[in-house]
N, C-alpha and C positions, 0 to 999 in steps of 0.2 A: 599509639593513639588513644590520651587520654578516652574512656567512656562520656563523659559529656561532649567531649571535643567532636568523637566518631560520631555520637550521636546530632548532633550541631550540622556536621556534614550532610547525613544522611538525609537529612529533617531540608538544606538546600538543596540536594540534590531533590529528591522527588518536587521543591516547588516547582524546582525547574520543568519537569519531565513531565509535570501539570500543564504547561503550556499545550504540548499537543494538544491539550482534549480544548482546548480556545482557536489552534490554529488552524484556518481551515487548508480545502487541497487545491493551492490553484487552478490549475486546470478547470472544475468546474468556476471556478471565482471569476476565470478569465469566462467561461461561454457561457455568464451570469445564470446557472444553476441557483433556483432556489435554497436558502438554508444547506446549504454543500455543507458535505463532509465534513470531523477535522479528522487532522495525522492520527489520531490516534483513534478513532472508528474504522477509518481503515487496517492501522496495523493488530486489532484483535480481530475482525472478522480473517484477517489473513493468518493471525495464531488455528484459530478454530478450522481456518479450509487445511494447516498443517497437522493437523491433532486428527483430522479426519484422511489424511492421505492411505489408503491402506496396499502401502507399500515397503516388506521389508526389507528391503533391500537397502533403505534411509534408516538411521537415524531420526526419530521420527520429534522425541523431547528435545534431541538441536535444532530440528526444523523449525517447533514451533518459539524458542531461546529467541533464532538466528529470524523469524519475523519480529520478534515483540523491538530486539532490538535495530536494526534494520533506516530506519528512519528515525533514530533515538535524537539522532545530531540538529533535525529543523525545530526545534524547541530551541534553539539561539538564533540557528542561522538563514530557520523560517525552510517555507516550501518552491526551492528552485526549479522553477516549469523549464522544457527544452524551447520555450516561446520569448524566457527572458537574457537571451544573451550573453547569458555567462557561458565561458566556456565548462568544460567536462575536469581540467586538471582545477582551474578555481573552485569550481565546485566542490572538488575531492578536498581540496588543499581547507576551503574556511567549514568543511564538514568532520576533518581527519582534527582540527585547531579544536571546533566546538567538541566534541569526544573524547578529545585527551582533559578538557576541564570540564567534562561530567565524571568524565569516571578517575577524573583526581580526588575528586569526594569520596567518594570512598574505598574501603580494606586493597591494600596489594592483591593478596585472590581477586574478587569481585570485579578487582579493577582490569586485569589483568585477563580473567574471564570477557568480559563486556565489550573491551575493549575487540578482544581477539577474534567473540563472534563478528562482533561492527568491520570489522578487515577484510574477512575469513567470506564476509557476503561482498565488500567489495572487491574483493581478489577474484570471484566466484570459482576459489582451488578447490572444491570437495561437488559433492553431490548432492547434499543440501543443500546447498546454498544455492545450487543449478537448478534446485524444483522449486526450494523460497521464490526466486527470482520471477518463475512462471505464475507462480502461486498472488505475485504482486499487481503481474501484470493482468491473470486472471478477476483478481477482485477487481481491479480497476474496470476492465468490462460489462463484471455483473454491476458496476456500481452503473454505470452509461446506464446498462438496460434498466436500470430499476428510475433512476429518471427518467428517460423517455416515458417507463410508464404512466408515472406520477404526473408529469407535465401534459402524457398524449400526444407526445412528437416522435414517434417511430420515425429511427435513421437519423434524427438531430443530431445525435453526438458520435454518427461513423464512424470521425477521426480518431476514436481510442480504437477499438476497432481495428482498423487498418496497420496502426502502431505498432499493434502485438498478434496483427495475421503474421505468415512464418516464424513467430518467439518461441511457440508454445507444442510439447513434442513431447513432455509426457501420458503416456495411454490414460491413465487417469485425468489431469486436467484435458484431453482431447474429450473425451468422454464426458466429459463437467460444459463444455464447451458446444461439445454438440449438443445438450437437452437444453443450454442458453438457446444455442442456434434458432431451436428447434420454437422453441417458446418465441424470441423475437421476431422472427420469419410471421409467427400466428398470430400478435400483436397487428406488425403492419399489414396482415390480411382484415384483420378488423374491423380494423380503424378505416383504412384505404374505403371497406366497404358502407361503413357505418358513412362515411361523409358522400359516396356515389349515393345515398339512401337521399342523405338529407340534401344534395342539388337534387334530384331528380322530383322529392318534393315541392320545388320553389316556384 
């Protein structure tokens, strides 16, 4: 591919990927969270989670790449949520088509690498993909907790915690969840105590 054509395609690729900074995560929009995070926000913290997992049995660099690629198709198809009533098969078809378009703008080597990473995550056929899937859920519940704190509404987003229940198994992830649950429990107790105090003064 000629240098100018290649750079033009990379330019178009980066413009498309840039949409991820402006696409809000659908679950938060549906729950009327103010200023919901973008898809890019979610992927960035997932990548940092992957960077900090102390597990010598997985390829950490590959986990970071998987985190950065796993929702890439949403720059074209949007963030499709379970409540959108779109089947998993149709969601996969749309995202696969988007990934073929996106990676088609890249050199053959990059095309194969990025598409392969996305497919690996979709198929959940490696230890790295399975870990990153858990990080996807972990980042979601951490964000739910933070929104509850920001809003002063402990427990309002419990459904997100319920959706992750029983799906987290990695020792590091479970330790993180334990810290999260402890802080969330303290937040609920403190908020309930403040409300009780306010009622007794009235």
